[in-house]
C-alpha positions in Angstrom: 13.9 5.5 -6.6 10.5 6.3 -4.8 9.2 3.2 -2.9 5.4 3.1 -2.0 4.6 0.8 1.0 1.5 -1.4 1.4 -0.3 -1.4 4.6 0.5 -5.2 5.2 4.2 -4.2 5.4 3.6 -1.7 8.2 1.2 -4.1 10.1 3.8 -6.8 9.8 6.5 -4.5 11.2 4.2 -3.4 14.2 3.3 -6.8 15.1 6.9 -8.3 14.9 5.8 -10.8 12.3 8.3 -13.3 10.8 8.6 -11.1 7.8 9.2 -8.0 10.0 13.0 -8.3 10.0 13.3 -8.7 6.2 10.9 -5.7 5.8 13.0 -3.5 8.1 16.2 -4.5 6.1 14.4 -3.8 2.8 13.1 -0.3 3.9 16.5 0.7 5.2 17.9 -0.3 1.8 15.2 1.4 -0.1 15.4 4.6 2.1 19.1 4.6 0.6 17.8 4.7 -2.8 15.2 7.3 -2.4 11.9 8.3 -0.8 9.6 6.0 1.2 5.9 7.0 0.8 2.5 5.7 1.7 -0.8 6.9 0.5 -3.4 8.3 2.9 -5.5 5.1 2.7 -2.4 3.3 4.1 -2.4 5.8 7.0 -6.0 5.2 7.5 -5.6 1.5 7.5 -2.7 1.5 9.8 -4.6 3.5 12.3 -7.2 0.7 12.0 -4.9 -1.4 14.1 -6.1 -1.2 17.5 -2.4 -1.4 19.0 -1.4 1.9 17.0 -2.5 5.4 18.2 -2.2 8.4 15.9 0.7 9.6 18.1 2.5 6.3 17.8 1.8 6.2 13.9 3.2 9.8 13.5 6.2 9.0 15.5 6.9 5.8 13.5 6.5 7.7 10.3 8.8 10.5 11.4 11.5 8.2 12.8 11.5 5.9 9.5 11.3 9.0 7.3 8.2 7.7 5.6 6.1 10.5 4.3 2.3 10.5 3.5 1.1 11.7 0.2 -1.8 13.5 1.5 -3.1 14.8 -1.7 -4.4 12.5 -4.2 -5.4 14.2 -7.5 -8.1 13.1 -9.8 -5.9 10.8 -11.9 -5.3 8.6 -9.0 -8.8 8.3 -8.0 -9.7 7.7 -11.9 -7.0 4.9 -12.2 -8.2 3.4 -9.0 -11.8 3.5 -10.2 -10.9 2.2 -13.8 -9.0 -0.9 -12.5 -11.6 -1.7 -9.8 -14.3 -1.6 -12.5 -12.1 -4.0 -14.6 -11.6 -6.4 -11.6 -15.3 -6.5 -10.7 -16.2 -7.3 -14.3 -14.2 -10.4 -14.3 -14.9 -11.6 -10.7 -17.9 -13.6 -9.8 -20.1 -11.9 -7.2 -20.6 -13.3 -3.7 -23.6 -13.3 -1.6 -24.9 -9.8 -1.6 -23.7 -9.2 -5.3 -20.6 -7.4 -4.2 -17.0 -8.1 -5.3 -14.8 -9.3 -2.3 -11.6 -7.1 -2.8 -11.7 -3.7 -1.4 -11.4 -0.5 -3.2 -8.7 0.7 -0.8 -6.2 -1.8 -2.4 -7.0 -0.1 -5.9 -6.3 3.3 -4.4 -2.9 2.0 -2.9 -2.2 0.5 -6.3 -3.0 3.6 -8.3 -1.0 5.8 -6.0 2.0 3.6 -6.3 1.6 3.3 -10.1 1.4 7.0 -10.5 3.6 8.4 -7.5 6.2 5.8 -7.0 8.6 3.6 -8.8 7.6 0.3 -7.0 5.4 -0.9 -4.3 6.6 -3.1 -1.5 3.9 -5.5 -0.3 3.6 -8.9 1.3 1.0 -9.9 -1.3 2.1 -9.4 -4.9 -0.8 -11.5 -6.1 -3.2 -8.8 -5.0 -1.6 -6.1 -7.3 -0.1 -8.2 -10.2 -3.3 -8.8 -12.1 -4.7 -5.3 -11.6 -1.6 -3.1 -12.1 0.7 -5.0 -14.4 2.8 -2.2 -15.0 3.7 -1.5 -11.4 7.0 -2.7 -10.3 6.3 -5.1 -7.2 8.7 -6.1 -4.2 7.6 -8.9 -2.3 9.4 -9.8 1.0 
């Protein structure tokens, strides 16, 4: 079973949040069931954390045997775009006329839908409406 990991899970681990212990236990279990993967956008968002350097990120990924699916083909981008469009059409606009949710979430969801069996996240609500076919694991 291939498990995709959302950025918020990595951030919780690095920050030592209350959910970190549970996340660590789940990832250990999931590793025994198959591959752990992140999309390139999770890598980028992770490096947006000022306490994580590129070297630290790469060491973490290597030590946890989490791989980055560096190549996202057109169908991932297409699914992300379609689901973002559907989301935008059902959401009211705010201030500038833009929707609040970031396209990055849709890329993560599309990647997990097409390249993993499940997505582990700390926020199922974010993905449930837009990727109903995706198995979600909430910690």
